[in-house]
C-alpha positions in Angstrom: 36.2 -135.0 58.9 38.9 -137.5 59.3 41.8 -138.1 56.9 42.4 -141.6 55.6 44.9 -143.1 53.2 46.8 -141.2 50.5 47.4 -142.4 47.0 49.6 -141.3 44.1 48.1 -140.5 40.8 49.3 -143.9 39.5 47.7 -145.8 42.4 44.5 -143.8 42.1 44.3 -144.8 38.4 44.8 -148.4 39.3 42.1 -148.1 42.0 39.6 -147.0 39.3 40.9 -149.3 36.6 41.7 -146.5 34.2 44.7 -145.1 32.4 43.3 -141.5 32.3 41.9 -139.1 34.9 40.4 -135.8 33.8 40.1 -132.7 35.9 36.9 -131.1 34.8 35.4 -127.7 35.5 31.7 -127.6 36.3 30.3 -124.9 33.9 27.6 -123.9 36.4 29.6 -123.3 39.6 33.2 -123.3 38.3 34.3 -126.0 40.8 36.7 -128.7 39.7 36.2 -132.5 40.0 38.0 -135.6 38.8 36.4 -137.9 36.3 37.4 -141.4 35.2 35.6 -143.5 32.6 32.7 -141.0 32.6 32.2 -141.0 36.4 33.1 -138.5 39.0 35.7 -140.1 41.3 37.1 -137.2 43.4 36.7 -133.6 44.3 39.5 -131.1 43.8 40.8 -128.9 46.6 39.7 -125.3 46.2 43.4 -124.3 46.6 44.7 -126.9 44.2 47.7 -125.8 42.1 48.6 -128.1 39.2 52.1 -126.7 39.0 53.0 -128.2 42.5 53.2 -131.8 43.7 49.8 -133.4 44.1 48.2 -136.6 45.4 44.8 -138.0 46.3 43.6 -138.1 50.0 40.7 -140.1 51.4 38.3 -138.1 53.5 35.8 -139.7 55.9 32.8 -137.6 56.9 32.3 -139.0 60.4 28.7 -137.8 60.8 27.5 -139.7 57.7 30.2 -142.3 57.2 30.6 -141.0 53.6 34.1 -141.5 52.0 35.3 -138.9 49.5 38.5 -138.6 47.6 40.2 -135.3 47.0 43.0 -134.2 44.7 45.2 -131.8 46.7 48.7 -130.4 47.1 50.4 -132.0 50.1 51.9 -129.4 52.4 55.0 -129.5 54.5 54.6 -125.9 55.8 53.6 -127.1 59.3 56.3 -129.9 59.5 58.5 -129.1 62.5 61.1 -131.9 62.0 61.8 -134.6 59.4 64.1 -137.5 60.2 
């Protein structure tokens, strides 16, 4: 898996031409996903915490060429130095 661009919530809404994104819980398996205009547009990280900062990240599955978007909490825990 390869990481691509990152988008803010506002930019992700613009990308999908919507003013509302819903985080929805699948009633069968309990997993979360993001919906816009009745369509699934992103997965949600299994460690997602809505009380922390969040953004969308593009994920490229190199073996298939599939592009997925994921709502996640960016982490700075492994940052050694910021300038």
